[in-house]
N, C-alpha and C positions, 0 to 999 in steps of 0.2 A: 862525667861526659856531658858536654853542653848540648841542650836541645835546640833545634832550629825552629823558628816561628814559621807559620804557614807563609807569611810574606817572604821570609828568607828562602824557603824552598822554591817558591814561585820564581824568585830572581836567580837562584842558583841551579835549578833544574831546567834543562839539562845543560850543565856547563860545557862549553866548547873547549874550553881550557879550564806535512800535512794537505722519415714521414711518420708523424705521430698517429698511433692507432687511437689513443684517447688520452688527451693531456690533462683532463680534469679541470677543476676550477678552484682557485683559492677563495675561502670564505671572506666575508667583510672584514673581520679583525686582521687577517693576514694581509689583505689589500691595504688596510690602513697602516700596518707596520712597515709596508714596503712602498711608502709614498715616493713618487717619481722625483728624481733629481736630474735635471737635464744635463748637468755637467758630469755626472758619474755613471759609468756603465754598470749594469747588473746583468748576470746571466739570465737567459730565458728560464722561466719556472714551469715545471710540469708537476701537477699535484694529483694525488689519488682522488678518486671519485667518492664523495660522501655516501652516495647511494650504494655502491658496490664494495667499498673498502679496498679497491684495487687501483694501482697505477700501472696501466697497460700502455706501453710506449715502445718506440723503436730508437735505437742508437746506431747510426751508420758511422763506421770508422773509415776514413779516407784521407789522402793527402789533399790539403786545401791551401790555396794561396790567399794569404791574409795581408791586408794593408794596415800596418800598425803605425800610426803617427809617431814620429820621433825615432822609428826603427827602420821603416821601409817595408818592402814586400818580404813576407816570411812564408816559406813552404813548410807546413807542419802537418803531422798526423793529428786529426781532430775527431771528436765526437760531434756529429751533426754540423760540421763546418765551422765550429767556434772553439776558441780557447778562453776559458774552460768550456766544457760541455754544459748542457742544461742542468739547472739545479732541480733535483728530484725531491719532492716533499711528500711524506707519508705520516701516518699515525700508528701508534701501537695497535697491533691486531690487523693491520693492512697487509697486502701482498704487493710485491714488485714483480710484474710480469714483463720482462724486457726481451724484445727481439733485437739481436745484434747482427748487423750486416757487415761483413768484412769486405770492403771495397778496395783494400790495399793491393798492390801488385804481388805477383807470386814471389815466394821466398827464393832468393838466389844464394850463390856462394857455396863453398865446399861443405860437405857434411862433417859435423863435429862429433867425435866419439866420446869426448869428455863433456859431460853435461854442464860443467862449471866454466866452460868457455862460452862467452856471449854469442848468441846465434838466433836464427829464425826471427828477424826483426819485424816481420809483418804478420806474425802469429801472436794472438793475444788471448785473454780470457777476462773474467770479471771478478774483482775483489771489492766487496762492500766494507771498506776499512772502518773498523770499530764497531760494526753491528754485531750484536749477540744473536747470531742466527746459525742455521744448520750449515756445517762446512762440507757437506757431501752432496751427491746427486747433481741436480741442476741449480742448486742454491749457491752459497759462497764457496764454491769448489775451485780452488786454484790449481788443481791437478788436471783440469780440462785444457784443451788446446783448440782455439778457434782459428783454424788455418785459412789462409787466403785461397782463392781459386787457382788452379794450375795454369789457367789461361789469362793473359793480360786483358783487362776490361770486363771480366766476369766477376761475380760476387758469390760469396757463400753466406749462409744464414744459420745462426745459433740462438738458442732460447735459454734464458735464465728465469727461474721462479724462486723468489726470496720471500719467505713468510716471516713477517716481523711479529714476535711474540706480543701477546696482549699486555704483558707487564714490562715491555721494553722501555728503558729510560728515554725521555725526550732529550734531544741534543743535536749537536753538529757532528756529522760524519762525512765521509766522501767515498767516491768510487774511482777505481783506476784499474788498468790491466795488471796481471800478476803472473804472466807466463815466464817461467824460469829461463833466463838467458836473454830476454828482450825487454825486461821491465824498465831498466834505466834509460835506454834509448827512447822508449815510447813516452815515459814521463817527461823527459827533456824535450820532446816534441810537442808537449802541451796536452797529452792525452789524460785528462782527469776532469772530474766534476764534483760538485758539492751535493751531499745527501743529508736532508734534514728530517728528523723525526720530531713532529710537533706533539706537545702534550702538556702536562701539568705546569711546568715552569712558564710556559707561554701564556697561561691564564692568570698569573700573578698580576694584579692591577697595574703596578708600576712597570712591569715588563711589557704588558699589552699596550701601554700608552707610549712606549718608546718606538721610534722608527727603527726597523730592522734593516741591517746592511750586511750583505754577504761580501767578504773580502777574501777572495781566493788568489793566493800568491803562486804564480807559476814561475818555473825556472827553465829558461831555454838556453841551449848551447848552440849559438848561431855562428855559422861560418859560410859566408857567401849567401846569406838569406835562407839557409837550411840547416837542419840538425844532422850532422854525420852519424852514421851507425857506429856502434862501439865495436870496431873490428880489430883494435889493438888497445893495450892497456892505457896508453897515454893520449888517446884521441882527444879527450876533453881538457887535458891539462893546460894547453896554451890558449884556450878559448874563454874569454871573460863571460861570465853568466849574465844573461839579460833577464831581469825580474819584471814581470807584469802583474798587475792586479786586475782581475776580471778581464784579462786580455788587453789591457791598455798600459802604456808606460806612464807612471806617475799621474794617475787620473785625479781630478779635483772633486772633493766632496764638501758640501756645505753643512753647517750646523749653526744654530742660534745660540747666543750666550744663555747659559742656564739650561739649554735643551739637553736631554739625555737620549742617546742613541744606543742600540744594542748591536754590537759588531760580532758577527760570526767569522772568525779568522781561521783559514786553513792554509797550512804550509804544504802545498802540492808539489814542492820541489823534490828532486831526486838526490841532490848532492850537498845542499847548503842549509844550515840552520839559520833562523832569523832571530836577531837580538832586538826585539821590538821596543821602541821608545817613541813617545809622543809628548815632547816637551811642552809645557804650558797648559796641559789639559789634565783634568781629573779622570782617572781610570779606576774601575772596580771590576775585578774578575768574578764571574758568576759560574763558570764551568771550565773543566779541563777534559779534553778528549771525549766530549759528549756527556760527561757526568756532572750534574749540577751540584754546586756547593751548598752547605746548609745556610750560608749567608754570604753577601758580597764581601770581597776582600780587596782593600785598596792596594794598588800596585803602582810603581813608578816606571817599571820596565820588566820584561820577562823574555825568556828564551823559548823559542818554538822549534823543536827538532823537525826534521823532514818527516812528514806524515802526521805531525801533531796539530791539534786544534785548541783554540781558546775562545770563550765567549766573554766579551767585555761590555760593561756599561761605561760609555764615554760621555762626560758632561762638558759642553762647550764653555770655554773660559772667556777671556777678554777678546773683543773683536781684533782680527788680524789673520795672518797666514801662518800655518804651522805644518809640520811634516811628520808623518809616520815613517820612521826609518827602521831598517832591518839589519844594519851592520855599521853604524856610525853615520855621520852626515852625508857621506858620499852615496849611500844606498837608500835613496828616497823611494818609498813604496807608493805613498799617496800624499796628496796635498790637502790639508783640511783648512777651509776658510770659515772662520767664525764671523757671522754677519747677521744682520736683521734685528728685529725686536727681541728684547730679552724675554725669556720664559722662565717659569718656576716649576721644575719637575722634581719628584721625590725618588729616592732610592728605596727599594724594598728592604725591610728590616730582616726578614727571614725568607728562605727559599726551600722548596721541596727537594732537598738534596739527599743523596744516598748516605747512610751511616758510614762513618770512617773508622770502622773497627771490624776485625775478624777474630775468631777464637784462636787460641794457641795452636801452632802447627804440629802436625803429627809426622811430617817428613820434611827434610831439607835437601836442597840441591845447590850446587855451585857450577856456574857456566863462566868460561873465560873467553873473551873476544881477543884474538891475537892474530896478527898478520906478519908475514915475512917477505922481505924483498928478494927478488932474483932467485927463486927456488926452482922455477921451471924454465925450460927452453921455449922458444916461440914467442908469439905476440903478447901473451899474458903471463909474465914471469912471476908475479906475486901470488902468494898463497893467503887466502882469507879464511880463517878457521874459527870454529867454536869448539873449545876444548873443555875438559872437566867431566862432570857427570853426564853420561849418555853420549859422549863424543863418538863420531863415526870412526869405526876401525879402518885400518888400511884396506883398500880395495884389492891390492895385489901384495901378497906377503913375500914375494921373492926378494932376495937380498938386494938392498940398494934401491928398491922401488916402493916398498910398502909405506914408508913414511911420507911419500909425496901426496897420497890421497887422504892421509890421516886428518880428521877434523873437518873436512869439507862435506857438502851435501851429497848424500847418496839416495837415489830414489828407492833403493831396496832396503833401507835401514831406518827403523823407527828409533829416534833418539830418546824421546821422553814419552812415557806412558803415564797419564795423569788420571786418577780416579775421580769421578764426579762426586762432589760433596765433601771431599777430603781437603782440609786446609793444609797448604804447603808453604814453606818459606824458601824463596830463591834468592841467592846472591849472584849478581851478574858483575863480573870484573872486566875492566878494560885494561888489558895488558899489552896493547899494541905499541910498538916503539916507533913506527914510521907513519901510521895512518890512524890518527888519534880519535877521530870523530865517529862513534859507533852508537847510533840510536837503536835501542832494543824494542822490537815490536812483536807482540803476541797476538795471533788471530783468535777469534771466537769469544774470548773471555777477557774482561778487564782485570787488572791487578792493583793491589793497594800498596803504594810505595811507603815504606815505614822508616827508611834510613838512607842517608847518602854518605859514603865514605865512613860507614859504621857509626855515624852520628844520628841518633834517633830524631825524627821530625816531631815537633810539638803537636802538629796535626797532620796525620797521613793524608795522601792525595791519590785518588784513583787515576790510573793511566791505562792506555793500551800501547802507547809509544813513549819512550823516555830515553834521553841521552845518558850515557854512562860516562862520568868524568874521566878525562885522561889519567891513567895511572891510579884510577879510583874504582869505586863500586857503587852499586845501587842494590838495596835489599827490599824485597816486597813479599807480601802474602797473596796467595792465589787460592781461590775456591772455584774450580770449574763446575759449571752447572748446565743442566738441560740437554746438551747435545753431545752425542758420541761420534766418533769417526776421526779420520786423519785431517790434521790442520798443520799450520806452520808457525815457527818463530824464526826471526832473522834480524840482521842488521838492516836498518832502513836508510843507510847510505846505499842506494840501490845498486851502484856498481859493485860494491862489496858483496851484496846479496847475490847478484847474478854470477859472481865468481866463486861462490861456494860458502859464504858466511851465513848459513841457513840450516835449520834442522826441521825434521818432521816430528810433530807432536800427535800422539793418538789419545783422544779422550775416551775412557772406558768406564763401564759401570762397575 
């Protein structure tokens, strides 16, 4: 059996075939790392207070008319009136105290008795994607519902308090709504923001010397300047995706020859993976999904699933104009201009990465992602299911009806119970015949990918979101730690998730 190199897995994973109460202040090193580039937009930054260890802020969600050069006027659901929302920066041991104001219109439309039919497009909640935090109460609890006011023009207010553990890894994460039935529509409206945990890796001298750049890739499905709600299965099929970086169409970023920049790239799209390439430039990956590598890994390109993140060190090459593309030359995400006086900067030899091993598993599970066309009547005819160990049983066992609910999300059924501290091995299989792209995302805990299509990786890689190759599989080890309570796993092609390709995980002692 042939082992894959780390570079090989980085290129093949995931095969397709991420009003302020107190904004805080960034310290001098952070300011230096985020030096201004007048040509390149950066999201507003809100940082925790060094004095209190808290980031206390508001996030208002409303429809906002945005003037996007090259696109025109866009009417989008936004955090704080921008796409993406503010970048939130904290440290291990800090707390996020967020007041969320729902200024969206009342939810309209008919009531849906099937929870796996998209609905309630102006109801949201908060998911801190990738953070290892409490999934219950007012923390990263995706079972909450932040409903709009019943009267147009009024608002409702909700609070989230997320405590970041003192030992939390430093890395790139993000936040977005996760109310079942409305997530895809809201992400495609631009409702997302970057969340950074600062820590040990940022203090490595070569990393601290590099300019830090947030690259948040949004995917909008625009029709007539707005994103239509997902009221039938094919609503988005005929709409070409518009990809923005930090809310701009193909913005320009500058770098000097020999300069090293640290790019935090987030795929905040709901439907489309990004096949990242930057011809003519030297790239080294230093983290995946917020977990730092033991050392930089040279890459020539990589695939970023929906919800995935990657940290890259990019070294400027010869003077000229280059493009970061996400799906061939036609999908230009940003333009990189190499210009100015040459600089000499070094790469770090080692990094404070997480060990890439876990003990032998004591339990194994197999989950199968499978979809079927034209199973149901009505506006959503397809069935998106997770089968295998822990699959949801039929909701109605009467003859001829029970199989229709089989394998889709049920709010009454816990699919997977995982014991804290126990090492498990999971194999996730992509057996869909019509809808091949299924990124697997697990809330609350990262997992260590050890094999793709049953081929062991020479160096395993930590993920919280990974694409499963079409007609293939991904194998990983999981050791859940620290937090008990109900959480989720699901397909991060978010239309699939909203239509039932999701399960409930309960972490137990």
